[in-house]
N, C-alpha and C positions, 0 to 999 in steps of 0.2 A: 506430429512433426513430419512435414513432407521432406522427402529425400532430395528433390530436385535442387534446392539451393546448395545443399552440401555437395552434391555431385559437381555443380558449376564451380563452387569454391575449390574443390579438389582438383578440377581440371586446370584452373588458372594457376594454382600452386605448382602443379607438375609442369605446366608450360613455362613458368618462371625458371625452374631448374633446367629446362631443356634449351630455352631460347635466350635467356639473359646472358649466359656466358658468351654467346656470339656477339651480342651488343657490347659487352664489356671489352672484348678483344678489339672490336672495331673502334671503340672510343679511346682505349688505352688508359683509362682512369685507374685501373686496378688489375691485378693478376687475373687471368681468365678463370682460374680454379675457384675464385671467390664466388662465382655464379652458381657453383654446385653446392654451396653451404648456405642453408636457409637464412640465417641472420646476416652473414656477409653479403648474400645475394641482395637483400633489401638495402644495406648500406652502400653497395655498389651502384644501385639505381639512384640513390640520393646523391652520390658523387657525380654521376652522369648528368643529372638535372641541376646540380649545384645547389642543393638544398641542405639545411643543417642536419647533422647526424641524428639529433634527438627526435627528428620526425619518426624515427623507427619506433619510438616509445608509443606513439599514437596508434601504431598497428596492433598494439596489444589491447586496445579498448574496443569492445564489440560495438558495432554501429559506426563509430568514428573510424575504425580501420577500413571499412568499406569505402567511406568517403575519401580517406587518404590514398587508398589503392587507386581509385578513379583519378585523383589529381596526379599521382605519380605516373599512371599510364598515359594521360594526356600530355604531360610534360616530356615523357619519353619520345612521343611522336614529334614534339616541337624541336628537341635537341638533335633529331635526325632529319630535320628539314621538312617534315610533314606539318605544315603550319596553316593549311586552309581550314576553314570552319568544318568542312565535311570530314577531313582527316581527324580532327580533334573530337568531333562527335562520335565517329566510328570507334576511335580508340577508347573513349570514355564509356560508351554503351556496349560495345562488342569486342572487348579485349581478347576473348577466346579466339577470334578470327584475325583481329588487327595485329596482335603481338607476333604471331608466327609470320604474317606477311611482312612485318617490319624487319624481323630477324633474317628472313630468307631473301629479302630484297637487297639492293645494292646502294641504299641511301647512306651517304657519308655523315659522320658525326660532325655537327657544326656548332654544338653548344647551345646554351639558352639564348633566347631572343634578347638582343641588346636594346634597351630603352634610352640610350644616350642621345640618339638622334630622333627617335620617335616618341612623342609624349603619349602616355597612357590616357585613354579616355576617362572622363569622370566616372562613367558607369563602371568601367573595369577597376579603377582604383577603389571605389566604394564596395564593389562586389568582392574583391579580394580581401579587403579589410573586414567586411562582415563575415565572410566565410571563415577566415582565420579566427575571428572573435568567437564565432559559433563553436568551432572545434575546441578552442581553449576553455570556454565557459562550460560546454557540455562535459568535457573531461573533468573539470573541477567539480561539477555537480554530481557526477557519478562516483568520484573517489573521496570527496571530502565533506562539503556542506551543501545543503539544498534548502531553499525557503519553503515554508509551510504556513498555512493560515488556519486559525482556529475558527471553525464554522458554527459550532454548537456549544451549549453550556454544560456539557457533561463533565468538564474539568474546571468548572467555574470556581473561583477562589484562587486556585493555583495558576490556571491559564484562562484568560478571559476571551469571550467572543470578540473578534476584531484584533487579536494579537497576531503579529507576524513573526514567526519563529525561524531560526536556523536549526536544521536537523543535522546533528553530527554523525556522519556515517563512519567516521574513523573509530568511534567507540567500540562498536561490535564487529567492525570489518565491513567495508563496502561490498555490496553485491554487484556482480557484473550483470549488465542488462540481459534479460532473457528474451526480450522482444526488441531486437536492435534496429529494425526498420521503423523508425518513428520520427515525427516532426520534433525538432529541438524545442525545449522549454515548454512543451505542452504535454500534460500528463496522459490523458486518455481520450478526450474528445475535442473537436474543433470548437473554438469559442462560439457560444450561442447556439449550439446544435448538439445532437447526439451522434454525429458522424465520428467514427473512431479516428484518432490522430496517428494510428499505427497500423501496420499490417502484420498479422500473426502467421502468415504462411511460411515464415522462416523464424524459428525459435531456437534458443540455446538452452542447455541444461543448467540447473541451478549451480552457481559457484560463488563462494564468498571468500574474500581475501582475509588474512588474519587481522583481528582487531586489537585495540588497546586492552580491552577487558571484556568479560562476559556481561550479559544482562544481569543486573542486580535488583533485589527487592526494593521497591519504591521508585525505581527509575521511571521517568516519564518517557514512554516509548512510542515512536511512530511506526506503524505497521500497515501492511495491506489488509483490508477488511476480509477476514476469512470466508464469510458467506457470499462474498462479492463475485464469485465465479460466474454467476448469472445475475443479470439485472433487468429491470423493466426499462424499456426505451422511452423514458420520461425523465426530464431533468429534476423534477420534484421527488421522484421515487428512486433514482439511480443509486443514491448513497445509502439506501435503507436495506434491511435484511429481506432479500427476495423470498427466502424460504419461510420466514415469519409471516410476511404479507400473504404469500400463497396459502399457508396453513390457515390463516384467518379467513380467507375467502373460501377455502374448503369447508371450514366449520359452518360458514354461512350457507353453503350449498347443502349442508346436512340439516338445515333448518335451525341452526344455532345449537344443536344438541351435540355437545362435545363427546359424550360417550358413544353416540351413534357414529360420529365421525371416526372415533378411535377404533371401532370394530372393522372398518374397511376404509382407511384413509385414502388409499390410492384411487378409489372410485370417485371421491369428491375432489381430490387434488387434480385428477386428470381433467375434470370439467373446468376447474379454475385455470389450469395451465393452458388448455386449448384456447380458452377465451383470451388469456393474456397474450398468447402468441399472435393473435389477430390484432388486438388492441390493448395496450399501446405497442405491443411487440416485445420480444425478448432478445437480449444480447449476451453472448458469452465473452468473458474476459480472462486473459492469462494472469498469472499471479502478480507480475510487476505492473499491471495496468488496472488492478482493482482500486477502489477508492482508498485513500489514505486516512487512517484513524490515529488518534493519539489518546492513550490511556496510561494509567499507572500500573506497573507490574506488581502484582500482589503475590502470585504463586509461581514458583520456579519448578523446573523439571524434577520429578521425583518427590515433590511435596504432596501431602494429603491435606486438602483444604476443606474447611467447614465455615459456615457463617451461622452464628447462634445469637439471636436477638441483636443483630446488626454488627456484632463483634466478629472479626475474622480470626479463625484459629488455623495455625499451620502445625501439622503433626501433633495436634492435641493441645498446643499452647497458644494463648492469645498473643497477637502481635500489636505493635504500636500503630496507632492510626495516623494517617497523613495530617499535617498541620491544618490544612484548610478543608477538612472533611465537612460535607454539608448533607443535611437531610431536609425533607419537606415538612413544614409545620403549618397547621391551621392557626392563624393569629386573628383573634377577635378584637375589633376596635369599636369604640363607642360612636364614632362618626367617620365619614370619609376624610374629613380634615385631619383627624388623628392618624389615620392610615398614611396620608401623604407626608405628614410630619415625621412619621416613623421611617418611611422610605428615604427621606432626605437625611435623617439622623444617622442611618446606617449606610448611607451612600449606595443604596440599591438601585438597580435598573430594571427595565422590563424583562430582562433575561432571568432575574431572580424571582419575579412575581408571577404567580399563576392566576387561576380563576378567582373571582370575587363574587360573593352573593350577599344580598341583604338579609339581615336577621332582625328579630324583634327589638333587640337591644343595640343594634348597630350594623356592622359589616364584618364578614368573615373573609379572609384572604389567605390563599395558599402562597407560602414564601419559602424559598430555599435559604437556610441559615446555617452558619457555622456555630459551634458551641459558644464561642466568645460573643457572637452576635446575639444569640439567645439570652445570654446573661446581661448584655448591655440593654436589650429591649426590656427584660424583666425589671431592671433597675431604673428604667426611664419613666415608668408609670404611663406610657403611651398606650399599652395594650391591656385589654381586660383579661385575656388568657392566651397561653401559647401551648398548643397541643401537638405532639409528634404524630404525624400521619402513619396509619397502619398500612401494611401491604398485604394483609391477609386476604383481601378481595382478589388477589391474583392466583390463589390456590386452584389447582385442578383445571386450569385454562390452557395448558400445554405451552405457556409462554416462557417458562423457565427451562433452561438446559437440563436434560437432554431432549426436551420437547416431545416426550412420549407420555402416553396415558398409562401410568402405573401407580399403584397405591403410594409407594414411597415418594415418587416424584410429584405426585399431586399435592403433597403437603409443602412443597418447596415454594419459597417466596424470595424476593430480593433481599430480605432481612434474615432469612433462615433457610439454609440449604446445606447439602453435603452429608457425608464426606465424599469428596471427589479426588481421585488420584490423578495427578498431572503427569502425562507420559514423559518418559525419559529414554533416550537412545539406549537400546540394548536390554531394557526391562521387558520381561515376559509376563503376560496376563492369561488367565483362563478365559476361554470364550463361553461364558455363561450368559444367561438372558440379560442380566444387569449390565455386564461389560459390553455386550453387543449394543445395547442402547447408548451407552456412554461413548464408545469408540468406533461405531460403525462409520462415521464420516472421516475419522482419522485414518482408518484402514483403506477406505475407498477413495475419497476425494483428495486427501492430503498425501497419502503414500501410494496411491495408484494401483491398488489391487482390486480384483473382482471378488466380491463376497456374495455367496449364494447360501441361503438358509433353506434346506429342503424340508418337506413336510414330515419326513421321518425324524427330524431333529439333527441330522448331520449338517455340518458347516463346511463349505468348500471355499478355500481361498486360492484363487487362480487355478481352480479345478482339482485342488488337492484337499482331501478331507483333513481338517485341522481341529484340534481341541485347545490350542494355545496360539498366541500371537506375540511376536517380538517387535517392539517399536523401532522405527528406523531413523527418527529424528527427535529432537527435543521440542517440548511445547511449553507454553506460558499461559498464565491466567491474568487477564487484564481487567481492571475495574476503574470507573471514573470516580473522581473525588466528590462529585455531586451525586451521591449514591441513589437517590430516589428519582433522578432525572437522567440516568445514563443507561444507554443500551450497550451492554458490555458482555464479558464472558459469562455472566450469570444468565444471559438470555441465549447466547449462541455458541458458547463453548471455548475451546482452546485456540491459541494463536500458535501456528507452527513456526519453527525457527526460520524456515525459508521465506516467511512473510515479514520478518523483522527488517525494518529499513534503517533505523538509527535512533539516537537519543535526542529528545528535544533539549537543545542546548541553551539558547538565550533568545529573548524577545528584542528584535531590532527596530520594531515599529508597532504602534498600537493605536487604534482609532475606533471610537464609538460611532454608531450610525443611528439615524432617527428611528428606523423600524424596530430595532431590537433594544435600543437604550433610551429612546425618547428624545435624544439630542445628538447632534454630530459634533465631535470634537476629537482632537488628538490627545492621547493620554501620555503626556510628557514624562510622568513619573515612572512609566513602565519601559521606557526606551533603554535598550542595552542592559536589561535586567535578566539575570540568569534564572533558568527554570529550576524550581526545587520540587 
C-alpha cells in the first residue's frame, strides 16, 4: 500500500479545514466556524454550491467519495465566478493548488450558474444524468445487492449454468471497497481483454459494516476465490486455481514423478513459474478483484470437518445433505437412442453429461445425477446399469487440500478426507508439521505474516520464534452441490471471512445457451426464484 495517495488525501482534508472557513465567510451561507468542523465543513460546501445535504452521505463511500469531492471542488470554482474550462479542470485535477488560490483570492461569491436563460447542451444534460446514475447505482451495488452470473456447473441442481442471481450483501454486512479506483460496473478486467479495470496503487484496509446475520451452514455464499491472488494472463485460465495449475506443471517438469517432485517442489515450480511469467504472463490481484465464486457453506469457524464415504461429518456427527446433491455415475445404455431418451426423460443438458464411450453391449455415459434422478432412471428401464463413480484415482496426486505429499493426505479424495479444523478468530494451534501444512497459507497469504521454517526445526513468525499461532479471522469451508464436478475447499482449502461477498438471494433471469445446453432458450420457470 503506497503512502502517496494517503498523503494527498490528508493534505486536501487539512486544506479544507484551513481554507473553507474563508470561503464560507465570503459566501455568508453559514457561520464561519462551521468550516473548522469536519462534517459541518462538507455541509457548508454543499450549501455554497446549492446541492442537497444528503450528498454528504456519498462522501462515506470509498471510490464514490473521490468522485463527489471532485464534483464539489469544481462547483466551488463555479460559485466563485471561475467558470472557464481551464479553471474547472484545474480545480478538479489539482485541488491542492487551486483551493488555496481560490480562498486567498478576491473572487466574490456569485452562486451557482443559472440555466434559466442558457439552455444546457444535450451532451451536458446526458453527462450529468449518467454521472448521477453511476454514483447512485454504484453505491447501491456496494451496500445492498449486486448481480452475479453462474458460469459453471459446480452448483448444478440448486443453481444452473446461465442463472443470473442477485447477491444480498446486507445479509453478512457489505464490505467497503478495498480497491476504490475502478471503473464502475466492471469487476476486474476490461471487456474482451485481460487489462485490469482498476488501479491498485491506492488501496484501503478491510472493513465490513454490520450485517443482518452471520454466515450459516447450507447458505449459498458468493466469495472472492481464495487462490486467486495470482492468475495466468489468459481468459481461459484466469478463473482457475493458479497454484493447482502450477503444481501440475511442476510435476510434469519432474517427469510425472510425484514423489520426486515432493522431495524438492520449489525446484520444479520455479521452472514452471518462470515459463508462465513469460507466456501467458502472470497478474496479481487484490482480494476484492479476485474472481467471484459461489458455493454452499458446509463448515463454519471452529468446526472439525471430515468426509467419510461421501458423507460430511461435523464434530463427529453426520449432517443433512443439500436437497439437490449430485454425484457422477457411469450409466450404461443398450443403444445411443436409449441414452437420448434418458436425457430427455430426466431433462438433462450438456452440463450434466460427461464423456461417452462405446461398449460391447451398448454405450457408457458419465452423468451427474441427484438421488431422485437415480431412482427415476432405475424405474424407467432405460438404463442397463447405474454405477457410482469412484474418486480413489485421485489419491496421492497432491490435488486434495492441503496439497502436500504426506502419507495421511495421500489417502484423501473428494469422497474421503479429514479431519480438518476450520480456523476461528482467537483460537490457538500448535505449530507442528501437520498444522503447518494445513495453515501455512492462512498464516502467510490471508493474515499477512512472514513464516520461516529453519533447518534446525525452529519456526519464526515475523522474525519471532513461535510454537503456537492464534488465528486473526474466521474461515469457512465451501463445497459445491455437484460434488464430483466441483473445485472447492476440498481442493484449495479455507475461505477467509474477508473474502465473503454476500448470500446468493434469488434468480432474476435464467437462460440456456447452445454450447452448454444444446439449445438456446429462456428458463421462465426459474425467474425470480429464491436460491435454496
